[in-house]
ROTOR-709298 format. One line per 2 residues: number of its first residue (from 1); for each residue x, y, z of N, C-alpha, C. Coordinates in nm, 3 decimals. Layout:
N
NUM = X/Y/Z/X/Y/Z/X/Y/Z | ...
END
This chain:
145
1 = -1.854/-2.302/-1.605/-1.901/-2.321/-1.468/-1.816/-2.233/-1.375 | -1.877/-2.152/-1.288/-1.801/-2.064/-1.199/-1.723/-2.143/-1.094
3 = -1.612/-2.086/-1.052/-1.531/-2.149/-0.948/-1.598/-2.135/-0.813 | -1.580/-2.235/-0.728/-1.632/-2.227/-0.591/-1.526/-2.161/-0.504
5 = -1.567/-2.119/-0.385/-1.474/-2.058/-0.290/-1.360/-2.155/-0.258 | -1.391/-2.283/-0.241/-1.287/-2.382/-0.209/-1.187/-2.396/-0.323
7 = -1.234/-2.392/-0.449/-1.143/-2.401/-0.562/-1.050/-2.280/-0.568 | -1.103/-2.164/-0.536/-1.021/-2.042/-0.535/-0.915/-2.052/-0.425
9 = -0.953/-2.100/-0.306/-0.857/-2.115/-0.196/-0.745/-2.211/-0.235 | -0.781/-2.324/-0.299/-0.681/-2.421/-0.342/-0.587/-2.359/-0.443
11 = -0.640/-2.283/-0.538/-0.558/-2.217/-0.639/-0.458/-2.122/-0.574 | -0.503/-2.042/-0.477/-0.413/-1.950/-0.407/-0.307/-2.027/-0.330
13 = -0.347/-2.134/-0.262/-0.249/-2.214/-0.188/-0.147/-2.277/-0.283 | -0.190/-2.325/-0.398/-0.098/-2.381/-0.495/0.001/-2.277/-0.544
15 = -0.044/-2.155/-0.565/0.045/-2.047/-0.610/0.153/-2.018/-0.507 | 0.119/-2.036/-0.379/0.218/-2.007/-0.275/0.332/-2.109/-0.275
17 = 0.306/-2.230/-0.324/0.410/-2.333/-0.323/0.488/-2.337/-0.454 | 0.441/-2.266/-0.556/0.511/-2.262/-0.683/0.601/-2.139/-0.688
19 = 0.671/-2.125/-0.799/0.750/-2.005/-0.820/0.659/-1.884/-0.818 | 0.700/-1.775/-0.756/0.614/-1.658/-0.755/0.593/-1.603/-0.896
21 = 0.473/-1.545/-0.916/0.452/-1.477/-1.043/0.511/-1.338/-1.028 | 0.564/-1.285/-1.134/0.625/-1.153/-1.128/0.540/-1.055/-1.204
23 = 0.543/-0.930/-1.164/0.450/-0.829/-1.209/0.445/-0.797/-1.356 | 0.513/-0.863/-1.441/0.504/-0.832/-1.583/0.643/-0.816/-1.641
25 = 0.656/-0.733/-1.742/0.783/-0.717/-1.812/0.894/-0.674/-1.718 | 0.862/-0.592/-1.618/0.963/-0.545/-1.525/1.000/-0.648/-1.420
27 = 0.927/-0.758/-1.412/0.962/-0.865/-1.321/0.911/-0.850/-1.179 | 0.846/-0.740/-1.146/0.797/-0.721/-1.010/0.693/-0.609/-1.008
29 = 0.623/-0.599/-0.896/0.529/-0.490/-0.873/0.597/-0.390/-0.780 | 0.604/-0.265/-0.819/0.657/-0.161/-0.731/0.542/-0.103/-0.649
31 = 0.564/-0.094/-0.519/0.469/-0.029/-0.429/0.532/0.104/-0.390 | 0.468/0.213/-0.427/0.528/0.345/-0.405/0.529/0.380/-0.257
33 = 0.648/0.410/-0.208/0.668/0.451/-0.069/0.669/0.604/-0.065 | 0.577/0.659/0.015/0.578/0.805/0.030/0.529/0.846/0.168
35 = 0.563/0.764/0.268/0.531/0.790/0.408/0.383/0.813/0.431 | 0.300/0.730/0.369/0.155/0.745/0.381/0.086/0.613/0.416
37 = 0.136/0.546/0.517/0.062/0.429/0.568/0.071/0.304/0.485 | -0.025/0.224/0.486/-0.048/0.085/0.450/0.037/0.016/0.343
39 = 0.157/0.061/0.313/0.238/-0.005/0.211/0.277/-0.148/0.252 | 0.305/-0.170/0.379/0.345/-0.303/0.423/0.229/-0.402/0.412
41 = 0.107/-0.358/0.441/-0.006/-0.450/0.428/-0.033/-0.485/0.282 | -0.009/-0.393/0.191/-0.023/-0.422/0.048/0.084/-0.523/0.007
43 = 0.207/-0.502/0.052/0.314/-0.595/0.017/0.286/-0.734/0.074 | 0.235/-0.740/0.195/0.203/-0.869/0.255/0.093/-0.941/0.176
45 = -0.008/-0.867/0.131/-0.116/-0.927/0.052/-0.062/-0.985/-0.078 | 0.027/-0.912/-0.145/0.088/-0.963/-0.269/0.173/-1.087/-0.241
47 = 0.246/-1.083/-0.131/0.330/-1.197/-0.092/0.245/-1.322/-0.072 | 0.128/-1.305/-0.010/0.040/-1.418/0.018/-0.009/-1.486/-0.110
49 = -0.018/-1.411/-0.220/-0.063/-1.472/-0.345/0.052/-1.499/-0.442 | 0.175/-1.487/-0.392/0.292/-1.524/-0.471/0.339/-1.421/-0.571
51 = 0.310/-1.294/-0.548/0.352/-1.187/-0.640/0.472/-1.115/-0.581 | 0.581/-1.108/-0.655/0.701/-1.040/-0.610/0.678/-0.889/-0.613
53 = 0.714/-0.822/-0.503/0.694/-0.678/-0.497/0.809/-0.613/-0.421 | 0.818/-0.481/-0.438/0.923/-0.404/-0.373/0.864/-0.269/-0.332
55 = 0.881/-0.233/-0.205/0.839/-0.101/-0.157/0.954/-0.005/-0.183 | 0.928/0.102/-0.259/1.037/0.190/-0.298/0.990/0.331/-0.328
57 = 1.081/0.426/-0.308/1.057/0.563/-0.356/1.164/0.602/-0.458 | 1.232/0.500/-0.510/1.336/0.521/-0.611/1.272/0.530/-0.749
59 = 1.288/0.644/-0.815/1.223/0.670/-0.944/1.258/0.564/-1.049 | 1.385/0.529/-1.060/1.427/0.432/-1.162/1.365/0.295/-1.138
61 = 1.359/0.255/-1.012/1.299/0.126/-0.978/1.151/0.124/-1.012 | 1.081/0.233/-0.981/0.938/0.242/-1.013/0.916/0.235/-1.163
63 = 0.998/0.304/-1.239/0.984/0.304/-1.385/1.010/0.167/-1.446 | 1.095/0.086/-1.384/1.129/-0.045/-1.438/1.028/-0.154/-1.400
65 = 0.938/-0.124/-1.306/0.843/-0.225/-1.259/0.743/-0.260/-1.369 | 0.694/-0.384/-1.364/0.592/-0.427/-1.458/0.457/-0.364/-1.427
67 = 0.428/-0.347/-1.299/0.305/-0.284/-1.252/0.340/-0.201/-1.129 | 0.254/-0.103/-1.098/0.279/-0.013/-0.986/0.153/-0.003/-0.900
69 = 0.172/-0.010/-0.770/0.061/0.014/-0.676/0.095/0.140/-0.598 | -0.003/0.229/-0.589/0.011/0.359/-0.524/-0.089/0.363/-0.409
71 = -0.052/0.299/-0.294/-0.145/0.292/-0.181/-0.129/0.415/-0.092 | -0.195/0.415/0.021/-0.172/0.522/0.116/-0.287/0.548/0.210
73 = -0.250/0.595/0.327/-0.343/0.640/0.429/-0.281/0.765/0.487 | -0.357/0.872/0.497/-0.301/0.993/0.555/-0.363/1.118/0.496
75 = -0.291/1.226/0.508/-0.336/1.359/0.467/-0.275/1.394/0.332 | -0.356/1.452/0.244/-0.312/1.481/0.107/-0.193/1.576/0.100
77 = -0.192/1.683/0.179/-0.088/1.786/0.165/0.053/1.732/0.191 | 0.081/1.668/0.306/0.217/1.618/0.327/0.254/1.506/0.230
79 = 0.156/1.428/0.187/0.185/1.322/0.092/0.229/1.381/-0.043 | 0.159/1.483/-0.091/0.198/1.548/-0.217/0.333/1.616/-0.202
81 = 0.359/1.675/-0.087/0.487/1.740/-0.063/0.602/1.639/-0.075 | 0.584/1.521/-0.014/0.686/1.416/-0.020/0.710/1.374/-0.165
83 = 0.602/1.355/-0.240/0.614/1.315/-0.381/0.689/1.420/-0.462 | 0.654/1.546/-0.443/0.717/1.655/-0.518/0.865/1.671/-0.483
85 = 0.898/1.661/-0.354/1.037/1.677/-0.311/1.129/1.574/-0.376 | 1.075/1.458/-0.407/1.155/1.350/-0.465/1.135/1.335/-0.616
87 = 1.053/1.422/-0.674/1.025/1.414/-0.817/0.933/1.298/-0.855 | 0.874/1.234/-0.754/0.787/1.120/-0.781/0.655/1.162/-0.845
89 = 0.615/1.286/-0.824/0.491/1.333/-0.888/0.503/1.323/-1.040 | 0.616/1.365/-1.095/0.637/1.358/-1.239/0.657/1.214/-1.287
91 = 0.720/1.133/-1.206/0.740/0.991/-1.241/0.603/0.924/-1.254 | 0.516/0.944/-1.155/0.383/0.882/-1.157/0.304/0.930/-1.278
93 = 0.311/1.058/-1.307/0.238/1.113/-1.422/0.281/1.050/-1.555 | 0.405/1.008/-1.565/0.459/0.957/-1.692/0.468/0.805/-1.700
95 = 0.416/0.735/-1.601/0.422/0.588/-1.605/0.335/0.536/-1.719 | 0.384/0.433/-1.786/0.312/0.371/-1.898/0.251/0.236/-1.857
97 = 0.302/0.175/-1.752/0.252/0.047/-1.708/0.125/0.066/-1.622 | 0.051/-0.041/-1.596/-0.070/-0.029/-1.513/-0.035/0.024/-1.374
99 = -0.118/0.117/-1.324/-0.101/0.176/-1.191/-0.233/0.162/-1.117 | -0.227/0.107/-0.995/-0.345/0.093/-0.911/-0.332/0.189/-0.794
101 = -0.422/0.285/-0.784/-0.427/0.375/-0.670/-0.521/0.319/-0.565 | -0.476/0.316/-0.441/-0.559/0.267/-0.331/-0.571/0.378/-0.227
103 = -0.692/0.409/-0.188/-0.723/0.506/-0.084/-0.656/0.642/-0.114 | -0.564/0.687/-0.032/-0.499/0.816/-0.054/-0.429/0.820/-0.189
105 = -0.370/0.710/-0.231/-0.304/0.706/-0.362/-0.401/0.740/-0.474 | -0.521/0.684/-0.470/-0.622/0.714/-0.571/-0.665/0.861/-0.561
107 = -0.680/0.912/-0.439/-0.719/1.052/-0.422/-0.614/1.146/-0.483 | -0.487/1.112/-0.462/-0.380/1.198/-0.514/-0.371/1.193/-0.666
109 = -0.430/1.092/-0.728/-0.433/1.085/-0.873/-0.537/1.181/-0.933 | -0.622/1.236/-0.847/-0.722/1.334/-0.892/-0.659/1.473/-0.903
111 = -0.737/1.569/-0.945/-0.687/1.704/-0.973/-0.664/1.786/-0.845 | -0.751/1.772/-0.745/-0.745/1.858/-0.627/-0.811/1.789/-0.510
113 = -0.761/1.817/-0.390/-0.824/1.767/-0.268/-0.857/1.885/-0.177 | -0.978/1.885/-0.123/-1.015/1.989/-0.026/-0.934/1.973/0.103
115 = -0.878/1.855/0.125/-0.798/1.830/0.244/-0.668/1.911/0.234 | -0.663/2.022/0.307/-0.546/2.109/0.301/-0.541/2.191/0.174
117 = -0.653/2.199/0.098/-0.660/2.273/-0.027/-0.539/2.238/-0.115 | -0.526/2.108/-0.144/-0.406/2.052/-0.204/-0.421/2.027/-0.354
119 = -0.338/2.090/-0.437/-0.332/2.051/-0.578/-0.269/1.911/-0.587 | -0.330/1.822/-0.664/-0.281/1.685/-0.673/-0.226/1.658/-0.813
121 = -0.216/1.532/-0.851/-0.150/1.495/-0.976/-0.230/1.528/-1.101 | -0.360/1.528/-1.094/-0.443/1.565/-1.209/-0.457/1.458/-1.315
123 = -0.431/1.333/-1.282/-0.450/1.224/-1.378/-0.599/1.211/-1.410 | -0.681/1.226/-1.307/-0.827/1.225/-1.322/-0.878/1.366/-1.299
125 = -0.969/1.411/-1.382/-1.025/1.544/-1.370/-1.138/1.544/-1.266 | -1.100/1.519/-1.142/-1.196/1.509/-1.031/-1.140/1.582/-0.911
127 = -1.230/1.626/-0.824/-1.189/1.690/-0.699/-1.236/1.605/-0.583 | -1.150/1.594/-0.484/-1.183/1.519/-0.363/-1.245/1.615/-0.263
129 = -1.366/1.584/-0.220/-1.441/1.669/-0.127/-1.430/1.612/0.014 | -1.426/1.702/0.112/-1.429/1.660/0.252/-1.570/1.613/0.288
131 = -1.580/1.514/0.373/-1.710/1.470/0.422/-1.761/1.568/0.527 | -1.887/1.600/0.520/-1.949/1.684/0.623/-2.009/1.590/0.727
133 = -1.934/1.563/0.832/-1.977/1.467/0.934/-2.097/1.516/1.014 | -2.123/1.645/1.014/-2.236/1.698/1.090/-2.369/1.655/1.030
135 = -2.371/1.624/0.901/-2.497/1.586/0.837/-2.523/1.435/0.844 | -2.429/1.359/0.894/-2.446/1.214/0.903/-2.515/1.177/1.034
137 = -2.602/1.078/1.029/-2.666/1.027/1.150/-2.594/0.900/1.193 | -2.567/0.891/1.319/-2.505/0.772/1.374/-2.606/0.705/1.467
139 = -2.625/0.578/1.448/-2.719/0.505/1.531/-2.642/0.426/1.636 | -2.690/0.431/1.756/-2.626/0.358/1.865/-2.676/0.214/1.861
141 = -2.583/0.123/1.866/-2.617/-0.019/1.871/-2.578/-0.068/2.009 | -2.679/-0.086/2.096/-2.652/-0.127/2.234/-2.574/-0.258/2.237
143 = -2.473/-0.259/2.318/-2.389/-0.377/2.334/-2.276/-0.385/2.232 | -2.281/-0.304/2.126/-2.175/-0.308/2.026/-2.088/-0.183/2.039
145 = -2.150/-0.068/2.055/-2.073/0.057/2.065/-2.088/0.114/2.205
END
């Protein structure tokens, strides 16, 4: 029988009052810090469900984590530059534990981004294309926009 929304809410609330779950063998989830936005909101979301996490750009700490989240909001070129300057590009490429890319983090896991003509990590053999906003139609919603 599937869980109801209320049962899920109760389960999450119960987890908040118990010992936090830790990210796996490494004992925590590492959130990669690379000056690209939303890392604090990801950490807050994990905190709300009782998962221990650490925002870091320290290679050794990332390697020791049980799981890794690679979030981000921003431009591909400066983000890749930050990763390369700290050797984090090679660390991410060699991680063996589960890695979740979110937004810019997922884009950087691809081979190339048209944004700034940026070579990326190449974990996925995909290219990130810029949106052509001129071809999109926007509808005006009176009273809303």
